[in-house]
N, CA, C and O of each residue as an XYZ file, in Angstrom:
944
protein
N       0.850     -1.198      0.000
C       0.000      0.000      0.000
C       0.886      1.248      0.000
O       1.796      1.364      0.820
N       0.616      2.191     -0.930
C       1.413      3.414     -1.002
C       1.116      4.318      0.186
O       0.135      4.122      0.903
N       1.990      5.325      0.385
C       1.803      6.257      1.495
C       0.484      7.002      1.349
O      -0.228      7.213      2.331
N       0.155      7.405      0.108
C      -1.105      8.118     -0.112
C      -2.290      7.226      0.226
O      -3.258      7.679      0.839
N      -2.216      5.956     -0.173
C      -3.304      5.027      0.144
C      -3.433      4.833      1.647
O      -4.542      4.728      2.172
N      -2.286      4.785      2.348
C      -2.323      4.649      3.801
C      -3.013      5.839      4.443
O      -3.801      5.679      5.375
N      -2.715      7.042      3.939
C      -3.347      8.252      4.473
C      -4.845      8.208      4.244
O      -5.631      8.494      5.148
N      -5.240      7.842      3.012
C      -6.671      7.770      2.699
C      -7.385      6.751      3.598
O      -8.472      7.021      4.107
N      -6.763      5.580      3.788
C      -7.393      4.533      4.579
C      -7.514      4.949      6.036
O      -8.542      4.705      6.667
N      -6.463      5.580      6.583
C      -6.501      6.016      7.976
C      -7.622      7.012      8.209
O      -8.336      6.942      9.210
N      -7.769      7.935      7.279
C      -8.778      8.967      7.482
C     -10.174      8.515      7.067
O     -11.168      9.099      7.498
N     -10.256      7.466      6.221
C     -11.562      6.851      5.955
C     -12.099      6.228      7.234
O     -13.279      6.368      7.556
N     -11.216      5.531      7.968
C     -11.621      4.920      9.231
C     -11.988      5.982     10.254
O     -12.920      5.809     11.040
N     -11.245      7.087     10.237
C     -11.529      8.166     11.184
C     -12.893      8.788     10.890
O     -13.651      9.088     11.812
N     -13.205      8.983      9.609
C     -14.501      9.529      9.229
C     -15.619      8.584      9.656
O     -16.665      9.023     10.133
N     -15.390      7.275      9.481
C     -16.392      6.288      9.897
C     -16.618      6.356     11.400
O     -17.748      6.230     11.872
N     -15.532      6.556     12.152
C     -15.648      6.658     13.607
C     -16.490      7.865     13.987
O     -17.334      7.778     14.878
N     -16.263      9.005     13.308
C     -17.040     10.204     13.619
C     -18.506      9.998     13.282
O     -19.380     10.493     13.995
N     -18.790      9.271     12.200
C     -20.181      8.999     11.849
C     -20.844      8.123     12.908
O     -22.002      8.337     13.265
N     -20.108      7.144     13.403
C     -20.652      6.289     14.454
C     -20.905      7.086     15.724
O     -21.877      6.837     16.436
N     -20.023      8.051     16.009
C     -20.235      8.911     17.168
C     -21.512      9.724     17.000
O     -22.251      9.931     17.962
N     -21.774     10.189     15.764
C     -22.988     10.959     15.498
C     -24.226     10.098     15.709
O     -25.194     10.528     16.337
N     -24.185      8.874     15.177
C     -25.317      7.964     15.347
C     -25.536      7.664     16.823
O     -26.667      7.645     17.307
N     -24.435      7.431     17.526
C     -24.541      7.157     18.956
C     -25.135      8.314     19.718
O     -25.910      8.127     20.656
N     -24.761      9.530     19.301
C     -25.292     10.714     19.973
C     -26.797     10.823     19.779
O     -27.521     11.219     20.693
N     -27.262     10.471     18.585
C     -28.701     10.527     18.312
C     -29.435      9.482     19.148
O     -30.511      9.750     19.683
N     -28.852      8.300     19.255
C     -29.512      7.204     19.959
C     -29.627      7.471     21.451
O     -30.698      7.307     22.035
N     -28.547      7.876     22.054
C     -28.570      8.013     23.515
C     -29.195      9.307     23.986
O     -29.582      9.431     25.148
N     -29.299     10.299     23.062
C     -29.997     11.530     23.428
C     -29.107     12.578     24.043
O     -28.034     12.294     24.575
N     -29.585     13.791     23.951
C     -28.804     14.928     24.428
C     -28.565     14.867     25.926
O     -27.518     15.302     26.405
N     -29.523     14.331     26.671
C     -29.361     14.281     28.125
C     -28.193     13.427     28.547
O     -27.437     13.808     29.441
N     -28.030     12.269     27.918
C     -26.923     11.391     28.278
C     -25.592     11.972     27.840
O     -24.583     11.787     28.520
N     -25.574     12.674     26.711
C     -24.339     13.315     26.262
C     -23.909     14.356     27.269
O     -22.738     14.436     27.638
N     -24.878     15.162     27.718
C     -24.561     16.192     28.708
C     -24.001     15.565     29.972
O     -23.033     16.067     30.543
N     -24.604     14.472     30.409
C     -24.117     13.795     31.614
C     -22.699     13.286     31.420
O     -21.870     13.375     32.325
N     -22.425     12.756     30.240
C     -21.079     12.243     29.975
C     -20.056     13.358     30.001
O     -18.949     13.188     30.512
N     -20.436     14.512     29.441
C     -19.512     15.644     29.432
C     -19.248     16.140     30.842
O     -18.114     16.466     31.191
N     -20.305     16.197     31.655
C     -20.143     16.648     33.037
C     -19.201     15.710     33.787
O     -18.386     16.156     34.594
N     -19.315     14.420     33.520
C     -18.456     13.440     34.174
C     -17.049     13.445     33.596
O     -16.147     12.790     34.119
N     -16.868     14.204     32.492
C     -15.549     14.267     31.874
C     -15.169     13.002     31.135
O     -13.985     12.688     31.013
N     -16.177     12.255     30.628
C     -15.880     11.007     29.957
C     -16.561     10.931     28.598
O     -17.245      9.946     28.322
N     -16.399     11.942     27.729
C     -16.960     11.862     26.390
C     -16.168     10.874     25.540
O     -14.985     10.647     25.797
N     -16.814     10.279     24.520
C     -16.117      9.306     23.684
C     -15.181     10.016     22.717
O     -15.537     10.230     21.558
N     -14.007     10.378     23.171
C     -13.121     11.204     22.367
C     -12.161     10.381     21.525
O     -11.872      9.223     21.826
N     -11.670     11.019     20.448
C     -10.615     10.461     19.617
C      -9.326     11.214     19.915
O      -9.350     12.429     20.111
N      -8.206     10.508     19.951
C      -6.910     11.133     20.206
C      -6.051     11.171     18.951
O      -4.825     11.247     19.036
N      -6.690     11.119     17.786
C      -5.965     11.031     16.523
C      -5.553     12.417     16.034
O      -6.403     13.276     15.798
N      -4.265     12.629     15.886
C      -3.751     13.868     15.297
C      -2.402     13.578     14.661
O      -1.783     12.549     14.933
N      -1.948     14.500     13.808
C      -0.654     14.344     13.139
C       0.271     15.480     13.552
O      -0.162     16.627     13.663
N       1.534     15.168     13.779
C       2.521     16.209     14.062
C       2.873     16.926     12.762
O       2.902     16.316     11.693
N       3.137     18.216     12.865
C       3.485     19.025     11.688
C       4.880     19.616     11.869
O       5.080     20.502     12.699
N       5.829     19.129     11.101
C       7.195     19.630     11.219
C       7.361     20.979     10.524
O       8.257     21.749     10.868
N       6.503     21.264      9.550
C       6.659     22.493      8.772
C       5.618     23.540      9.142
O       5.321     24.431      8.347
N       5.062     23.436     10.349
C       4.034     24.391     10.777
C       4.643     25.522     11.583
O       5.612     25.344     12.322
N       4.046     26.689     11.418
C       4.382     27.853     12.234
C       3.072     28.551     12.558
O       2.500     29.243     11.715
N       2.594     28.363     13.802
C       1.290     28.922     14.146
C       0.209     28.287     13.305
O       0.110     27.062     13.231
N      -0.608     29.119     12.664
C      -1.709     28.620     11.839
C      -1.323     28.457     10.374
O      -2.191     28.388      9.504
N      -0.026     28.395     10.102
C       0.442     28.218      8.727
C       1.342     26.996      8.627
O       1.929     26.543      9.610
N       1.431     26.475      7.402
C       2.320     25.349      7.124
C       3.054     25.602      5.825
O       2.492     26.153      4.878
N       4.310     25.197      5.785
C       5.068     25.262      4.550
C       5.968     26.471      4.440
O       6.097     27.263      5.374
N       6.583     26.597      3.285
C       7.531     27.665      2.999
C       6.780     28.956      2.685
O       5.980     28.979      1.749
N       7.013     30.027      3.438
C       6.332     31.304      3.147
C       6.630     31.831      1.747
O       5.877     32.648      1.217
N       7.733     31.366      1.142
C       8.101     31.790     -0.208
C       7.581     30.831     -1.276
O       7.949     30.960     -2.444
N       6.746     29.887     -0.906
C       6.188     28.942     -1.876
C       5.433     29.700     -2.964
O       4.821     30.730     -2.679
N       5.462     29.214     -4.202
C       4.831     29.946     -5.306
C       3.315     30.038     -5.218
O       2.720     30.971     -5.758
N       2.688     29.092     -4.551
C       1.224     29.083     -4.457
C       0.813     29.157     -2.995
O       1.335     28.437     -2.143
N      -0.137     30.050     -2.727
C      -0.651     30.230     -1.368
C      -2.104     29.749     -1.318
O      -2.901     30.066     -2.201
N      -2.434     28.990     -0.288
C      -3.818     28.571     -0.056
C      -4.223     29.008      1.343
O      -3.565     28.665      2.325
N      -5.308     29.765      1.426
C      -5.875     30.160      2.714
C      -7.237     29.493      2.842
O      -8.128     29.718      2.023
N      -7.388     28.679      3.866
C      -8.675     28.035      4.128
C      -9.443     28.841      5.167
O      -8.895     29.217      6.203
N     -10.715     29.104      4.884
C     -11.638     29.653      5.875
C     -12.588     28.528      6.257
O     -13.247     27.940      5.400
N     -12.652     28.232      7.560
C     -13.408     27.062      8.001
C     -14.112     27.328      9.320
O     -13.925     28.370      9.948
N     -14.921     26.367      9.723
C     -15.718     26.441     10.945
C     -15.508     25.126     11.690
O     -15.693     24.052     11.117
N     -15.127     25.203     12.957
C     -14.825     23.986     13.708
C     -16.050     23.109     13.964
O     -15.898     21.964     14.390
N     -17.249     23.610     13.718
C     -18.455     22.788     13.874
C     -18.966     22.272     12.530
O     -20.008     21.620     12.464
N     -18.239     22.563     11.478
C     -18.658     22.223     10.116
C     -18.190     20.818      9.752
O     -16.995     20.525      9.786
N     -19.145     19.948      9.401
C     -18.809     18.580      9.039
C     -17.973     18.482      7.781
O     -17.050     17.670      7.715
N     -18.281     19.306      6.767
C     -17.500     19.283      5.530
C     -16.074     19.765      5.779
O     -15.136     19.300      5.132
N     -15.914     20.701      6.719
C     -14.571     21.171      7.082
C     -13.781     20.038      7.720
O     -12.587     19.881      7.465
N     -14.457     19.248      8.555
C     -13.800     18.094      9.176
C     -13.377     17.083      8.120
O     -12.283     16.523      8.191
N     -14.248     16.852      7.139
C     -13.900     15.919      6.070
C     -12.653     16.389      5.332
O     -11.760     15.593      5.045
N     -12.591     17.685      5.027
C     -11.402     18.210      4.356
C     -10.169     18.043      5.239
O      -9.127     17.571      4.785
N     -10.300     18.438      6.507
C      -9.155     18.416      7.424
C      -8.589     17.015      7.604
O      -7.376     16.842      7.723
N      -9.460     16.021      7.624
C      -9.032     14.667      7.948
C      -8.768     13.803      6.725
O      -8.164     12.737      6.844
N      -9.213     14.247      5.542
C      -9.052     13.425      4.348
C      -8.191     14.090      3.276
O      -7.217     13.502      2.805
N      -8.553     15.318      2.890
C      -7.865     15.976      1.780
C      -6.611     16.714      2.220
O      -5.586     16.675      1.539
N      -6.697     17.386      3.361
C      -5.559     18.178      3.834
C      -4.275     17.354      3.973
O      -3.214     17.840      3.582
N      -4.322     16.126      4.514
C      -3.079     15.348      4.601
C      -2.439     15.090      3.242
O      -1.214     15.042      3.131
N      -3.260     14.923      2.211
C      -2.727     14.697      0.869
C      -2.087     15.966      0.327
O      -1.031     15.913     -0.303
N      -2.727     17.113      0.572
C      -2.143     18.390      0.159
C      -0.791     18.612      0.830
O       0.164     19.064      0.199
N      -0.731     18.293      2.099
C       0.525     18.461      2.834
C       1.620     17.586      2.234
O       2.736     18.041      1.983
N       1.276     16.327      2.013
C       2.268     15.374      1.509
C       2.788     15.775      0.134
O       3.992     15.736     -0.120
N       1.871     16.161     -0.750
C       2.242     16.413     -2.136
C       2.788     17.818     -2.379
O       3.687     17.998     -3.200
N       2.256     18.807     -1.675
C       2.562     20.188     -2.048
C       3.120     21.063     -0.927
O       3.978     21.907     -1.184
N       2.658     20.884      0.298
C       3.159     21.722      1.394
C       4.567     21.295      1.789
O       5.473     22.123      1.882
N       4.742     20.013      2.017
C       6.039     19.504      2.465
C       7.107     19.550      1.379
O       8.292     19.371      1.659
N       6.687     19.790      0.144
C       7.636     19.860     -0.971
C       7.931     21.290     -1.399
O       8.629     21.508     -2.389
N       7.404     22.272     -0.660
C       7.735     23.664     -0.932
C       6.935     24.332     -2.024
O       7.282     25.431     -2.458
N       5.867     23.694     -2.482
C       5.064     24.256     -3.570
C       3.933     25.127     -3.041
O       3.595     26.140     -3.653
N       3.347     24.745     -1.915
C       2.187     25.457     -1.357
C       2.481     25.914      0.068
O       3.040     25.176      0.878
N       2.090     27.140      0.342
C       2.067     27.654      1.718
C       0.604     27.697      2.136
O      -0.211     28.349      1.482
N       0.265     27.002      3.228
C      -1.131     26.806      3.638
C      -1.413     27.550      4.932
O      -0.626     27.497      5.878
N      -2.553     28.249      4.965
C      -2.982     28.979      6.160
C      -4.408     28.587      6.514
O      -5.278     28.524      5.646
N      -4.643     28.323      7.799
C      -5.994     28.032      8.289
C      -6.525     29.248      9.031
O      -5.850     29.797      9.902
N      -7.751     29.670      8.678
C      -8.418     30.748      9.398
C      -9.869     30.339      9.657
O     -10.520     29.743      8.798
N     -10.360     30.662     10.839
C     -11.733     30.339     11.218
C     -12.666     31.474     10.797
O     -12.238     32.619     10.650
N     -13.937     31.147     10.605
C     -14.923     32.199     10.329
C     -15.598     32.649     11.616
O     -16.608     33.352     11.580
N     -15.038     32.243     12.757
C     -15.532     32.735     14.044
C     -16.971     32.360     14.314
O     -17.352     31.194     14.207
N     -17.771     33.353     14.667
C     -19.165     33.118     15.038
C     -20.122     33.297     13.861
O     -21.340     33.277     14.044
N     -19.583     33.469     12.663
C     -20.401     33.827     11.511
C     -21.481     32.789     11.202
O     -22.595     33.156     10.829
N     -21.171     31.513     11.349
C     -22.097     30.465     10.936
C     -22.653     29.631     12.086
O     -23.822     29.248     12.053
N     -21.849     29.347     13.088
C     -22.249     28.369     14.107
C     -22.164     28.869     15.538
O     -22.189     28.061     16.467
N     -22.065     30.166     15.743
C     -22.074     30.686     17.103
C     -20.707     30.712     17.762
O     -19.673     30.714     17.095
N     -20.729     30.733     19.093
C     -19.516     31.013     19.867
C     -18.532     29.847     19.927
O     -17.332     30.076     20.085
N     -19.000     28.605     19.805
C     -18.089     27.472     19.969
C     -16.935     27.468     18.965
O     -15.789     27.278     19.372
N     -17.192     27.672     17.671
C     -16.073     27.698     16.729
C     -15.099     28.841     16.997
O     -13.892     28.681     16.815
N     -15.608     29.988     17.425
C     -14.710     31.102     17.751
C     -13.829     30.758     18.936
O     -12.638     31.072     18.942
N     -14.417     30.103     19.956
C     -13.632     29.686     21.115
C     -12.574     28.663     20.702
O     -11.441     28.707     21.181
N     -12.946     27.749     19.817
C     -11.992     26.754     19.328
C     -10.869     27.415     18.535
O      -9.715     26.990     18.603
N     -11.218     28.458     17.783
C     -10.187     29.191     17.043
C      -9.200     29.838     18.002
O      -7.990     29.790     17.780
N      -9.714     30.445     19.071
C      -8.832     31.033     20.081
C      -7.920     29.967     20.683
O      -6.722     30.188     20.861
N      -8.501     28.810     20.995
C      -7.713     27.723     21.580
C      -6.610     27.275     20.630
O      -5.487     27.004     21.055
N      -6.934     27.200     19.343
C      -5.930     26.787     18.361
C      -4.783     27.778     18.299
O      -3.615     27.392     18.249
N      -5.127     29.064     18.304
C      -4.073     30.083     18.288
C      -3.219     29.999     19.548
O      -1.999     30.149     19.480
N      -3.847     29.761     20.694
C      -3.083     29.625     21.941
C      -2.157     28.412     21.874
O      -1.009     28.478     22.314
N      -2.655     27.308     21.324
C      -1.804     26.128     21.138
C      -0.700     26.423     20.135
O       0.410     25.901     20.243
N      -1.017     27.270     19.155
C      -0.031     27.639     18.144
C       1.158     28.383     18.708
O       2.240     28.359     18.121
N       0.974     29.048     19.848
C       2.109     29.706     20.503
C       3.185     28.696     20.881
O       4.355     29.045     21.035
N       2.769     27.431     21.029
C       3.715     26.354     21.327
C       3.825     25.389     20.145
O       4.196     24.223     20.286
N       3.483     25.934     18.970
C       3.585     25.218     17.701
C       2.760     23.935     17.670
O       3.185     22.920     17.118
N       1.564     23.998     18.278
C       0.656     22.858     18.269
C      -0.711     23.245     17.704
O      -1.723     22.628     18.037
N      -0.734     24.261     16.853
C      -1.996     24.726     16.269
C      -2.706     23.589     15.538
O      -3.868     23.296     15.818
N      -2.008     22.953     14.605
C      -2.666     21.963     13.753
C      -2.925     20.643     14.471
O      -3.839     19.906     14.101
N      -2.133     20.341     15.489
C      -2.406     19.143     16.276
C      -3.739     19.288     17.015
O      -4.536     18.351     17.051
N      -3.976     20.461     17.603
C      -5.264     20.703     18.265
C      -6.379     20.788     17.237
O      -7.473     20.270     17.459
N      -6.110     21.433     16.121
C      -7.050     21.508     14.995
C      -7.527     20.106     14.615
O      -8.724     19.896     14.419
N      -6.609     19.149     14.508
C      -6.974     17.773     14.162
C      -7.899     17.155     15.203
O      -8.901     16.527     14.861
N      -7.558     17.337     16.471
C      -8.346     16.728     17.547
C      -9.758     17.295     17.606
O     -10.714     16.556     17.838
N      -9.894     18.589     17.399
C     -11.229     19.200     17.413
C     -12.087     18.603     16.305
O     -13.237     18.228     16.533
N     -11.518     18.518     15.097
C     -12.288     17.969     13.985
C     -12.539     16.469     14.154
O     -13.619     15.982     13.817
N     -11.563     15.742     14.666
C     -11.725     14.295     14.831
C     -12.815     13.954     15.835
O     -13.382     12.862     15.799
N     -13.108     14.891     16.732
C     -14.095     14.633     17.785
C     -15.461     15.255     17.505
O     -16.307     15.295     18.399
N     -15.692     15.737     16.295
C     -17.065     16.104     15.963
C     -17.937     14.857     16.107
O     -17.460     13.759     15.818
N     -19.199     14.979     16.543
C     -19.956     16.209     16.782
C     -20.003     16.631     18.249
O     -20.959     17.289     18.660
N     -19.009     16.276     19.038
C     -19.042     16.634     20.450
C     -19.135     18.140     20.649
O     -18.532     18.918     19.910
N     -19.891     18.530     21.646
C     -19.896     19.924     22.080
C     -18.596     20.181     22.823
O     -18.166     19.367     23.641
N     -17.964     21.332     22.531
C     -16.714     21.605     23.229
C     -16.764     22.966     23.912
O     -17.356     23.925     23.417
N     -16.114     23.004     25.075
C     -16.005     24.228     25.862
C     -14.543     24.390     26.274
O     -13.682     23.637     25.819
N     -14.264     25.363     27.129
C     -12.874     25.624     27.511
C     -12.232     24.421     28.195
O     -11.051     24.140     27.990
N     -13.016     23.711     29.009
C     -12.475     22.555     29.724
C     -12.084     21.449     28.750
O     -11.000     20.875     28.847
N     -12.989     21.155     27.800
C     -12.693     20.100     26.834
C     -11.536     20.502     25.921
O     -10.671     19.681     25.617
N     -11.519     21.754     25.486
C     -10.437     22.230     24.626
C      -9.091     22.145     25.342
O      -8.065     21.844     24.732
N      -9.113     22.414     26.633
C      -7.883     22.314     27.428
C      -7.368     20.875     27.451
O      -6.165     20.641     27.346
N      -8.284     19.914     27.588
C      -7.883     18.500     27.585
C      -7.268     18.121     26.245
O      -6.244     17.441     26.188
N      -7.905     18.570     25.173
C      -7.373     18.252     23.853
C      -6.035     18.932     23.614
O      -5.151     18.352     22.983
N      -5.873     20.154     24.110
C      -4.594     20.855     23.952
C      -3.471     20.054     24.605
O      -2.383     19.922     24.046
N      -3.746     19.528     25.782
C      -2.742     18.714     26.481
C      -2.441     17.450     25.695
O      -1.281     17.064     25.549
N      -3.493     16.803     25.185
C      -3.307     15.605     24.372
C      -2.501     15.915     23.116
O      -1.702     15.094     22.665
N      -2.715     17.105     22.554
C      -2.039     17.508     21.319
C      -0.558     17.788     21.516
O       0.178     17.963     20.545
N      -0.121     17.832     22.763
C       1.298     18.028     23.015
C       1.689     19.395     23.517
O       2.876     19.715     23.577
N       0.699     20.225     23.886
C       1.018     21.521     24.485
C       1.685     21.257     25.835
O       1.083     20.654     26.723
N       2.917     21.704     25.983
C       3.697     21.383     27.187
C       3.423     22.338     28.341
O       3.219     21.909     29.477
N       3.419     23.626     28.046
C       3.229     24.625     29.103
C       1.746     24.953     29.210
O       1.262     25.897     28.584
N       1.033     24.168     30.004
C      -0.402     24.356     30.116
C      -0.748     25.642     30.862
O      -1.811     26.216     30.628
N       0.116     26.099     31.744
C      -0.133     27.377     32.421
C      -0.146     28.516     31.407
O      -0.981     29.418     31.480
N       0.777     28.463     30.473
C       0.815     29.478     29.418
C      -0.442     29.405     28.562
O      -1.038     30.431     28.233
N      -0.842     28.185     28.203
C      -2.049     27.997     27.397
C      -3.279     28.530     28.126
O      -4.084     29.254     27.541
N      -3.427     28.172     29.411
C      -4.586     28.614     30.186
C      -4.628     30.135     30.304
O      -5.694     30.740     30.188
N      -3.481     30.746     30.533
C      -3.428     32.204     30.635
C      -3.831     32.843     29.314
O      -4.523     33.861     29.292
N      -3.396     32.241     28.222
C      -3.751     32.736     26.889
C      -5.262     32.708     26.694
O      -5.838     33.665     26.178
N      -5.904     31.621     27.102
C      -7.349     31.496     26.967
C      -8.082     32.420     27.936
O      -9.029     33.105     27.549
N      -7.645     32.440     29.195
C      -8.320     33.257     30.210
C      -8.239     34.744     29.883
O      -9.167     35.498     30.174
N      -7.135     35.163     29.279
C      -6.941     36.576     28.945
C      -7.561     36.963     27.609
O      -7.540     38.133     27.228
N      -8.113     35.983     26.895
C      -8.689     36.280     25.589
C      -7.669     36.843     24.621
O      -7.970     37.736     23.828
N      -6.453     36.308     24.696
C      -5.339     36.848     23.907
C      -5.647     36.898     22.420
O      -5.261     37.847     21.738
N      -6.336     35.888     21.915
C      -6.581     35.807     20.474
C      -8.043     36.047     20.100
O      -8.464     35.702     18.996
N      -8.805     36.627     20.999
C     -10.209     36.925     20.685
C     -10.295     37.856     19.479
O     -11.036     37.584     18.534
N      -9.541     38.949     19.511
C      -9.594     39.916     18.410
C      -9.143     39.286     17.099
O      -9.690     39.587     16.039
N      -8.153     38.418     17.173
C      -7.677     37.772     15.951
C      -8.744     36.845     15.378
O      -8.932     36.791     14.163
N      -9.437     36.122     16.241
C     -10.510     35.240     15.779
C     -11.632     36.048     15.136
O     -12.200     35.636     14.125
N     -11.948     37.197     15.724
C     -12.975     38.066     15.149
C     -12.506     38.643     13.823
O     -13.298     38.783     12.891
N     -11.211     38.981     13.729
C     -10.674     39.517     12.474
C     -10.741     38.478     11.362
O     -10.991     38.824     10.207
N     -10.521     37.218     11.694
C     -10.670     36.154     10.701
C     -12.081     36.167     10.115
O     -12.265     36.029      8.906
N     -13.065     36.335     10.983
C     -14.465     36.385     10.544
C     -14.704     37.593      9.646
O     -15.356     37.478      8.608
N     -14.180     38.746     10.041
C     -14.338     39.970      9.249
C     -13.717     39.792      7.867
O     -14.310     40.175      6.858
N     -12.522     39.209      7.827
C     -11.831     39.012      6.553
C     -12.566     38.003      5.674
O     -12.590     38.143      4.451
N     -13.163     36.991      6.294
C     -13.932     36.010      5.526
C     -15.110     36.687      4.828
O     -15.375     36.436      3.652
N     -15.803     37.538      5.555
C     -16.929     38.264      4.962
C     -16.457     39.176      3.842
O     -17.124     39.295      2.814
N     -15.308     39.822      4.034
C     -14.766     40.722      3.016
C     -14.401     39.963      1.738
O     -14.441     40.524      0.643
N     -14.047     38.692      1.887
C     -13.713     37.860      0.724
C     -14.964     37.299      0.053
O     -14.867     36.603     -0.957
N     -16.137     37.598      0.612
C     -17.378     37.111      0.031
C     -17.711     35.684      0.404
O     -18.487     35.025     -0.287
N     -17.134     35.199      1.487
C     -17.356     33.816      1.908
C     -18.625     33.730      2.753
O     -18.793     34.477      3.717
N     -19.508     32.818      2.383
C     -20.768     32.654      3.109
C     -20.983     31.221      3.580
O     -21.988     30.930      4.227
N     -20.058     30.328      3.265
C     -20.147     28.936      3.690
C     -18.756     28.359      3.837
O     -17.776     28.944      3.375
N     -18.678     27.214      4.479
C     -17.371     26.611      4.726
C     -17.367     25.127      4.357
O     -18.408     24.470      4.383
N     -16.174     24.602      4.010
C     -14.921     25.338      3.896
C     -14.871     26.140      2.608
O     -15.600     25.853      1.658
N     -14.017     27.135      2.581
C     -13.778     27.932      1.383
C     -12.284     28.220      1.313
O     -11.623     28.386      2.338
N     -11.766     28.278      0.101
C     -10.321     28.384     -0.085
C      -9.989     29.533     -1.034
O     -10.571     29.656     -2.112
N      -9.051     30.360     -0.617
C      -8.514     31.414     -1.471
C      -7.156     30.930     -1.957
O      -6.236     30.750     -1.160
N      -7.029     30.721     -3.250
C      -5.788     30.216     -3.842
C      -5.177     31.326     -4.685
O      -5.833     31.854     -5.583
N      -3.931     31.684     -4.404
C      -3.293     32.803     -5.098
C      -1.882     32.440     -5.552
O      -1.214     31.585     -4.970
N      -1.454     33.126     -6.617
C      -0.056     33.081     -7.053
C       0.212     34.357     -7.855
O      -0.716     35.063     -8.247
N       1.475     34.634     -8.087
C       1.874     35.846     -8.802
C       2.252     35.488    -10.230
O       3.090     34.618    -10.464
N       1.622     36.172    -11.183
C       1.899     35.952    -12.600
C       2.174     37.297    -13.262
O       1.308     38.172    -13.281
N       3.368     37.462    -13.799
C       3.766     38.714    -14.449
C       3.567     39.911    -13.530
O       3.130     40.977    -13.964
N       3.890     39.722    -12.269
C       3.815     40.811    -11.304
C       2.434     41.097    -10.759
O       2.275     41.998     -9.936
N       1.432     40.355    -11.194
C       0.059     40.556    -10.736
C      -0.429     39.326     -9.974
O      -0.085     38.192    -10.308
N      -1.242     39.575     -8.941
C      -1.787     38.465     -8.167
C      -2.967     37.830     -8.888
O      -3.908     38.515     -9.287
N      -2.905     36.528     -9.049
C      -4.023     35.750     -9.577
C      -4.705     35.090     -8.384
O      -4.066     34.379     -7.608
N      -5.993     35.328     -8.244
C      -6.731     34.823     -7.082
C      -7.933     34.002     -7.532
O      -8.658     34.394     -8.446
N      -8.134     32.876     -6.890
C      -9.292     32.024     -7.175
C      -9.954     31.615     -5.871
O      -9.287     31.171     -4.937
N     -11.277     31.768     -5.815
C     -12.060     31.312     -4.668
C     -12.630     29.941     -4.984
O     -13.312     29.754     -5.991
N     -12.342     28.987     -4.111
C     -12.861     27.631     -4.262
C     -13.780     27.351     -3.082
O     -13.304     27.016     -1.997
N     -15.103     27.486     -3.279
C     -16.037     27.293     -2.160
C     -16.507     25.850     -2.060
O     -17.070     25.311     -3.013
N     -16.282     25.228     -0.924
C     -16.781     23.873     -0.736
C     -15.671     22.864     -0.495
O     -14.488     23.161     -0.660
N     -16.079     21.671     -0.103
C     -15.137     20.594      0.194
C     -14.836     19.819     -1.079
O     -15.401     18.751     -1.317
N     -13.945     20.363     -1.889
C     -13.586     19.730     -3.151
C     -12.590     18.596     -2.914
O     -11.835     18.628     -1.942
N     -12.584     17.600     -3.790
C     -11.635     16.493     -3.640
C     -10.208     16.942     -3.942
O      -9.979     18.007     -4.516
N      -9.273     16.114     -3.546
C      -7.862     16.423     -3.756
C      -7.561     16.697     -5.224
O      -6.751     17.569     -5.539
N      -8.206     15.957     -6.123
C      -7.942     16.119     -7.556
C      -8.217     17.541     -8.029
O      -7.529     18.034     -8.923
N      -9.211     18.209     -7.445
C      -9.524     19.586     -7.836
C      -8.388     20.526     -7.449
O      -7.992     21.384     -8.238
N      -7.864     20.365     -6.235
C      -6.724     21.173     -5.814
C      -5.507     20.865     -6.683
O      -4.758     21.763     -7.070
N      -5.327     19.599     -6.977
C      -4.197     19.167     -7.798
C      -4.230     19.851     -9.159
O      -3.197     20.295     -9.659
N      -5.423     19.936     -9.760
C      -5.551     20.555    -11.076
C      -5.272     22.051    -11.015
O      -4.569     22.587    -11.872
N      -5.818     22.730    -10.004
C      -5.603     24.171     -9.861
C      -4.126     24.471     -9.630
O      -3.583     25.411    -10.211
N      -3.481     23.683     -8.790
C      -2.061     23.891     -8.508
C      -1.226     23.631     -9.755
O      -0.313     24.396    -10.066
N      -1.534     22.560    -10.464
C      -0.805     22.240    -11.693
C      -0.958     23.346    -12.721
O       0.019     23.743    -13.357
N      -2.183     23.850    -12.891
C      -2.424     24.940    -13.842
C      -1.642     26.186    -13.449
O      -1.066     26.860    -14.303
N      -1.626     26.491    -12.145
C      -0.893     27.660    -11.673
C       0.594     27.536    -11.920
O       1.235     28.488    -12.365
N       1.146     26.371    -11.634
C       2.575     26.146    -11.864
C       2.920     26.249    -13.341
O       3.954     26.812    -13.702
N       2.062     25.711    -14.195
C       2.292     25.798    -15.634
C       2.243     27.243    -16.107
O       3.059     27.658    -16.930
N       1.283     28.014    -15.586
C       1.174     29.424    -15.969
C       2.424     30.202    -15.575
O       2.850     31.111    -16.287
N       3.009     29.837    -14.434
C       4.217     30.518    -13.960
C       5.490     29.938    -14.563
O       6.587     30.423    -14.288
N       5.347     28.902    -15.382
C       6.509     28.269    -15.994
C       7.321     27.437    -15.028
O       8.531     27.285    -15.192
N       6.649     26.889    -14.006
C       7.347     26.120    -12.976
C       7.048     24.629    -13.049
O       7.457     23.867    -12.173
N       6.340     24.218    -14.081
C       6.003     22.800    -14.187
C       6.185     22.322    -15.626
O       5.950     21.150    -15.921
């Protein structure tokens, strides 16, 4: 089995697990879920990937010829599908090879209320210790669980955040509240009304070429856009 096939299979199983969690949540009812959360024993997943080329909420070479900015919502199922299935392939093929610089930004409270904005703040706080994407993975892997500061703190620790006092202070002080809100403002300015959505840019003859890709497109769609961009720039 090739590395790409291994990635696809791992995340196919992860998606199946999240679907089973959703079915289980429907069966047992909201009351039992609430009780489980209060007891601190939700059926969580600890699946995440380490990112060697991450810096905060970005991955890859800042000088890469193609830039991709994702606008997403931590409560969005399609965003989770992208994060757990397509994103690993993009990283393997294009981010880790210096072709794409990838940035994750949340749409804050625009679509799903305060929980995604709080999760965005938590991710930025984890990013101070270079664990942004590890926490990002855990949040998406554990959909559809309701998450609050206590649960996010547990996931941050699982994700490898070492200085939990620093993380807690970051959250308690609302260090990244304004940044999370700015992400939402910028998403609206880009004309984004649903998630996930991707802004793909490159420079051609001194001018920025920008494409908006709205929706959870398969890896092949990104592959085609990237290939076309590289060909236009004479890099492929």
